[in-house]
Each structure stands twice: as C-alpha cells, then as structure tokens.
BALOBA-1460 file (C-alpha; in Angstrom, 3 decimals):
// residues 95
<rec num="1" residu="m" x="3.180" y="4.314" z="-13.083"/>
<rec num="2" residu="i" x="6.613" y="4.719" z="-14.226"/>
<rec num="3" residu="p" x="7.762" y="8.191" z="-15.357"/>
<rec num="4" residu="e" x="8.529" y="8.404" z="-19.096"/>
<rec num="5" residu="n" x="10.789" y="11.588" z="-18.985"/>
<rec num="6" residu="r" x="13.080" y="10.875" z="-15.896"/>
<rec num="7" residu="i" x="14.606" y="7.645" z="-13.892"/>
<rec num="8" residu="p" x="12.982" y="7.064" z="-10.901"/>
<rec num="9" residu="t" x="15.599" y="7.491" z="-8.067"/>
<rec num="10" residu="h" x="17.614" y="4.617" z="-7.121"/>
<rec num="11" residu="p" x="16.782" y="2.991" z="-3.889"/>
<rec num="12" residu="g" x="20.116" y="3.371" z="-2.427"/>
<rec num="13" residu="e" x="19.773" y="6.986" z="-2.857"/>
<rec num="14" residu="i" x="16.515" y="7.089" z="-0.864"/>
<rec num="15" residu="l" x="18.435" y="4.873" z="1.744"/>
<rec num="16" residu="q" x="21.236" y="7.699" z="2.183"/>
<rec num="17" residu="e" x="19.141" y="10.799" z="2.065"/>
<rec num="18" residu="q" x="15.900" y="9.896" z="3.611"/>
<rec num="19" residu="f" x="17.038" y="7.288" z="6.382"/>
<rec num="20" residu="l" x="20.938" y="7.258" z="7.333"/>
<rec num="21" residu="d" x="21.473" y="10.793" z="7.084"/>
<rec num="22" residu="p" x="18.510" y="12.274" z="8.870"/>
<rec num="23" residu="l" x="19.088" y="9.606" z="11.607"/>
<rec num="24" residu="g" x="23.015" y="10.217" z="11.652"/>
<rec num="25" residu="l" x="23.789" y="6.615" z="10.636"/>
<rec num="26" residu="t" x="26.794" y="5.613" z="8.712"/>
<rec num="27" residu="q" x="27.018" y="2.973" z="6.263"/>
<rec num="28" residu="v" x="29.194" y="1.075" z="8.356"/>
<rec num="29" residu="a" x="26.803" y="1.197" z="11.542"/>
<rec num="30" residu="l" x="23.816" y="0.065" z="9.327"/>
<rec num="31" residu="a" x="25.850" y="-3.017" z="7.870"/>
<rec num="32" residu="e" x="26.825" y="-3.864" z="11.379"/>
<rec num="33" residu="h" x="23.214" y="-3.462" z="12.679"/>
<rec num="34" residu="l" x="21.691" y="-5.673" z="9.767"/>
<rec num="35" residu="g" x="24.763" y="-8.029" z="9.816"/>
<rec num="36" residu="v" x="25.661" y="-7.910" z="6.228"/>
<rec num="37" residu="p" x="29.209" y="-6.774" z="4.830"/>
<rec num="38" residu="v" x="29.737" y="-2.964" z="4.400"/>
<rec num="39" residu="q" x="30.346" y="-3.381" z="0.581"/>
<rec num="40" residu="r" x="26.551" y="-4.569" z="0.207"/>
<rec num="41" residu="i" x="25.604" y="-1.186" z="1.838"/>
<rec num="42" residu="n" x="28.279" y="0.688" z="0.166"/>
<rec num="43" residu="e" x="27.036" y="-0.475" z="-3.528"/>
<rec num="44" residu="l" x="23.648" y="-0.161" z="-2.985"/>
<rec num="45" residu="v" x="23.962" y="3.367" z="-1.862"/>
<rec num="46" residu="r" x="26.381" y="4.042" z="-4.735"/>
<rec num="47" residu="g" x="23.678" y="2.552" z="-7.149"/>
<rec num="48" residu="k" x="26.102" y="-0.318" z="-8.268"/>
<rec num="49" residu="r" x="23.719" y="-2.757" z="-6.576"/>
<rec num="50" residu="g" x="20.320" y="-3.602" z="-6.294"/>
<rec num="51" residu="v" x="17.687" y="-4.141" z="-3.493"/>
<rec num="52" residu="t" x="17.047" y="-8.051" z="-3.182"/>
<rec num="53" residu="p" x="14.330" y="-9.552" z="-1.502"/>
<rec num="54" residu="q" x="16.570" y="-10.287" z="1.487"/>
<rec num="55" residu="t" x="18.026" y="-6.872" z="1.625"/>
<rec num="56" residu="a" x="14.459" y="-5.497" z="1.620"/>
<rec num="57" residu="w" x="13.474" y="-7.648" z="4.289"/>
<rec num="58" residu="l" x="16.331" y="-6.505" z="6.400"/>
<rec num="59" residu="l" x="16.103" y="-2.657" z="5.558"/>
<rec num="60" residu="a" x="12.217" y="-2.944" z="6.282"/>
<rec num="61" residu="q" x="12.766" y="-4.480" z="9.906"/>
<rec num="62" residu="a" x="15.478" y="-1.799" z="10.466"/>
<rec num="63" residu="f" x="13.771" y="1.371" z="9.385"/>
<rec num="64" residu="d" x="10.099" y="0.155" z="10.022"/>
<rec num="65" residu="t" x="8.999" y="0.158" z="6.444"/>
<rec num="66" residu="t" x="7.526" y="-2.978" z="4.460"/>
<rec num="67" residu="p" x="9.798" y="-5.126" z="2.045"/>
<rec num="68" residu="e" x="7.436" y="-3.899" z="-0.636"/>
<rec num="69" residu="f" x="8.361" y="-0.426" z="-0.330"/>
<rec num="70" residu="w" x="12.126" y="-1.413" z="-1.002"/>
<rec num="71" residu="i" x="11.160" y="-3.709" z="-3.747"/>
<rec num="72" residu="s" x="9.121" y="-1.390" z="-5.450"/>
<rec num="73" residu="l" x="11.743" y="1.395" z="-5.532"/>
<rec num="74" residu="q" x="13.846" y="-0.992" z="-7.056"/>
<rec num="75" residu="t" x="11.628" y="-2.379" z="-9.441"/>
<rec num="76" residu="n" x="10.508" y="1.071" z="-10.535"/>
<rec num="77" residu="h" x="14.134" y="1.942" z="-11.125"/>
<rec num="78" residu="d" x="14.902" y="-1.432" z="-13.041"/>
<rec num="79" residu="l" x="11.949" y="-0.941" z="-15.260"/>
<rec num="80" residu="a" x="12.740" y="2.843" z="-16.262"/>
<rec num="81" residu="t" x="16.591" y="1.933" z="-16.991"/>
<rec num="82" residu="n" x="15.862" y="-1.163" z="-18.943"/>
<rec num="83" residu="r" x="12.758" y="0.088" z="-21.236"/>
<rec num="84" residu="p" x="13.163" y="-1.598" z="-24.421"/>
<rec num="85" residu="t" x="13.794" y="0.384" z="-27.750"/>
<rec num="86" residu="k" x="11.904" y="-2.169" z="-29.828"/>
<rec num="87" residu="v" x="8.178" y="-1.664" z="-29.876"/>
<rec num="88" residu="v" x="6.501" y="-5.140" z="-30.255"/>
<rec num="89" residu="p" x="2.720" y="-5.070" z="-31.645"/>
<rec num="90" residu="r" x="-0.082" y="-6.259" z="-29.764"/>
<rec num="91" residu="l" x="-0.972" y="-9.708" z="-30.355"/>
<rec num="92" residu="q" x="-4.406" y="-10.454" z="-32.193"/>
<rec num="93" residu="k" x="-6.789" y="-13.275" z="-31.722"/>
<rec num="94" residu="a" x="-6.083" y="-16.064" z="-34.604"/>
<rec num="95" residu="g" x="-8.504" y="-16.549" z="-36.865"/>
C-alpha cells in the first residue's frame, strides 16, 4: 500500500544508506563492480534517475537481493510522486 501522506523513499537513497554506507563502498566502486558508468549510480543515488529492470538485476546480484525489491521501491516512489489530482469516477455497467 502506498502511503498517502508521505513520499516513499527513493531507491537511490536506500542504495546509499542501507547498502553502500554500511559496506564502506563508494559509488565509483559500485559502478566499476557492476560495469556501468559512474554517472548512472550517482544519478540514482541523487534521485535524478530511476531503477530500470537492467539496473535492478545488477543490484540484486551484487547485494544478494531480488530485482523485485529494487523495482518495487521504484514503483512505490513513482506512484506516489505521480498521483493524479483529477478524480475519475468508476465505470458502471452499461444498460
């Protein structure tokens, strides 16, 4: 369930605070380990980029999580930050 009164934490913040910091890893070290540009990791950590399915797989392998974990974090954040202001009435059966 998506909280209505707060935005779920961006997966980049989770990556930094729950994975990189405790392991003493830098963004550069992670990027090298994953074989991706440092800019991709930096933008993810800064919340300027989202977790793609490809990145989710890489992070899951590196940190012994699942790709679903990373995609779920991203989806929850995206849904909360893109909640529509317009209310659409429920469709009713014709007839």
